[in-house]
C-alpha positions in Angstrom: 5.6 -76.5 5.5 3.7 -74.1 7.8 5.2 -73.9 10.9 2.8 -73.7 14.3 2.7 -73.8 18.0 -0.1 -76.2 20.0 -1.9 -75.3 23.0 -3.1 -77.9 25.3 -5.2 -77.2 28.7 -6.6 -79.4 31.2 -9.1 -78.2 33.7 -8.6 -80.7 36.6 -5.3 -81.6 38.6 -6.2 -85.3 38.2 -5.5 -84.6 34.1 -2.3 -83.2 34.7 0.8 -85.4 33.3 2.0 -86.8 29.9 0.2 -90.3 30.8 -3.3 -88.8 31.5 -6.2 -89.3 28.9 -7.0 -85.3 28.6 -3.4 -84.7 27.4 -2.9 -87.5 25.3 -6.1 -87.3 23.4 -5.8 -83.5 22.8 -1.8 -84.0 21.8 -2.8 -86.9 19.4 -5.8 -84.9 17.7 -3.5 -81.9 17.0 -0.6 -84.2 15.5 -2.5 -86.1 13.7 -4.3 -82.9 12.1 -0.7 -81.4 11.6 0.6 -84.2 9.9 -2.2 -84.7 7.5 -1.8 -80.8 6.5 1.8 -80.5 6.0 2.0 -78.7 9.4 5.2 -78.6 11.6 4.4 -78.2 15.3 7.7 -76.4 16.7 6.6 -75.8 20.2 3.5 -76.7 22.5 2.3 -74.7 25.8 0.5 -76.3 28.2 -1.8 -74.8 30.9 -2.4 -77.5 33.7 -5.3 -77.5 36.1 -6.9 -74.3 34.5 -10.3 -73.6 34.1 -11.5 -73.0 30.6 -13.5 -70.0 32.4 -10.3 -68.6 33.5 -9.0 -65.3 32.2 -6.5 -65.3 29.3 -4.1 -63.0 31.2 -3.9 -65.4 34.2 -2.5 -68.2 32.4 0.9 -68.7 32.2 1.3 -71.0 29.1 -1.1 -69.0 27.3 1.3 -65.8 28.1 4.2 -67.4 27.1 2.6 -68.7 23.6 2.1 -65.2 23.1 5.6 -63.9 23.9 7.0 -66.8 21.6 4.3 -65.7 18.5 5.2 -62.3 18.9 9.2 -63.1 19.0 9.4 -65.7 16.0 6.6 -65.0 13.7 4.9 -67.9 13.8 1.3 -67.4 12.8 -0.7 -70.7 13.5 -1.9 -72.3 16.9 -3.4 -75.6 16.9 -5.7 -76.8 19.6 -8.1 -79.8 20.0 -11.2 -78.3 20.3 -12.5 -74.8 20.8 -13.0 -75.4 24.3 -9.4 -76.5 25.2 -8.9 -72.6 23.8 -11.5 -71.5 26.5 -14.9 -72.6 27.4 -16.7 -69.4 28.7 -17.7 -66.5 26.1 -15.5 -63.9 27.8 -12.3 -65.6 27.7 -12.9 -67.1 24.4 -13.5 -63.9 22.7 -10.7 -62.1 24.2 -8.2 -64.9 23.4 -9.4 -64.9 19.7 -9.1 -61.2 19.7 -5.7 -61.2 20.9 -4.9 -63.8 18.1 -6.6 -61.7 15.4 -4.8 -58.8 16.5 -1.8 -60.6 15.5 -2.6 -62.1 12.4 -2.8 -65.3 14.0 -5.2 -68.2 12.7 -6.3 -70.7 15.3 -7.3 -74.3 14.2 -8.7 -77.0 15.9 -8.1 -80.6 15.4 -10.7 -80.8 12.3 -9.3 -77.9 10.7 -12.1 -75.3 12.0 -10.9 -71.8 11.8 -11.6 -70.5 14.9 -10.4 -66.8 14.2 -12.4 -66.7 11.1 -15.3 -69.0 11.7 -17.9 -69.9 9.0 -20.6 -70.2 11.8 -22.4 -66.9 11.5 -23.1 -66.7 15.1 -19.7 -67.3 16.2 -18.6 -64.7 13.9 -21.0 -62.3 15.2 -19.7 -62.9 18.8 -16.2 -62.0 17.6 -17.2 -59.0 16.0 -19.1 -58.1 19.0 -16.4 -58.6 21.0 -14.2 -56.1 19.1 -17.1 -53.4 19.3 -17.2 -53.9 23.0 -13.4 -53.6 23.4 -13.1 -50.4 21.3 -16.5 -48.9 23.3 -14.8 -49.7 26.8 -11.6 -48.1 25.6 -13.4 -45.1 24.4 -15.6 -44.9 27.6 -12.4 -44.9 29.9 -10.5 -42.4 27.7 -13.6 -40.2 28.2 -14.1 -40.9 32.0 -10.1 -39.8 32.4 -10.6 -36.7 30.6 -13.8 -35.9 32.4 -11.9 -36.5 35.6 -9.1 -34.2 34.6 -11.5 -31.3 33.4 -13.4 -31.5 36.8 -10.0 -31.5 38.9 -8.7 -28.7 36.7 -11.9 -26.5 37.1 -11.7 -27.1 41.0 -8.0 -26.0 41.0 -8.1 -23.2 38.5 -5.1 -24.6 36.5 -4.9 -27.3 33.9 -4.2 -31.0 35.0 -2.7 -33.2 32.5 -2.9 -36.9 32.0 0.2 -39.2 33.1 3.2 -38.3 30.8 4.2 -41.6 28.3 7.4 -43.3 28.7 9.0 -41.3 25.8 8.5 -38.1 27.8 9.4 -39.6 31.2 12.4 -41.5 30.3 13.4 -41.3 26.3 16.5 -43.3 26.7 15.0 -46.3 28.1 12.3 -46.0 25.3 14.9 -45.8 22.9 16.8 -48.8 24.4 13.6 -50.8 24.4 13.0 -50.1 20.7 16.5 -51.1 19.7 16.1 -54.4 21.6 12.6 -55.2 19.9 14.3 -54.7 16.2 14.9 -58.1 14.3 17.8 -60.1 14.4 20.0 -59.5 11.2 20.6 -62.9 11.1 17.5 -65.2 12.4 15.0 -62.4 11.5 13.4 -62.9 14.6 12.5 -60.4 17.4 13.0 -60.6 21.2 10.0 -61.2 23.2 8.5 -58.5 25.3 9.6 -60.4 28.4 12.8 -61.0 27.2 13.2 -56.9 26.6 11.9 -56.3 30.2 14.7 -58.4 31.5 17.4 -56.9 29.3 16.3 -53.4 30.5 16.3 -54.6 34.0 20.2 -55.3 33.3 20.7 -52.0 31.8 19.1 -50.4 34.8 15.7 -49.5 33.8 13.2 -51.0 36.2 9.8 -50.5 37.8 10.3 -50.5 41.5 13.3 -52.7 41.2 11.3 -55.1 39.1 11.2 -55.9 35.2 8.3 -53.7 33.3 5.2 -55.9 32.3 5.2 -57.1 28.8 2.2 -54.4 28.4 4.4 -51.6 29.6 7.2 -52.7 27.0 4.5 -52.8 24.1 3.6 -49.3 24.8 7.2 -48.4 24.7 7.8 -50.2 21.5 4.6 -49.6 19.6 
């Protein structure tokens, strides 16, 4: 059976709770589709009272789901409908980009593939999102390089960008990469958050706190 995780979201606090109609409806639609298509739901994630316009990075349930995906290899996410994933264009495109970058397929309760939609307009919007993401990254790199060049010219000496973790703390990076390796018995990897917590116990921290998962990602990339 294909293994999957499910994701639920309610936008109103009045709909929070197992006995509320919104969550019951979402869960029923997802479980019905999974049962009919030989899919085993291994875990569910829920963002309560979260607007469909809220940014993906601000959703606790979504972040936990990403950690699970990165840790155990599940590559299918089930949602009741596209608007449960996200309602506004920006978080929808960003969320689907995050899924596609990890090789994850997002299916709704009717079997529509949200990460590779048949609708040409929706396909175009996802592709445009990728283009603008790369454009913004290139623009930022160019902007930072220009700022360094101007500062170098003003000081009369070369100003370099911030050194990476591999240069600043190679022992920490080595430890992070070891922690990221697959468990030889289970074949699973630790999540980025788990690695951050374990680095903290080893004495590696950011101002006394665990590193952000994005920092861990840059260490183990």
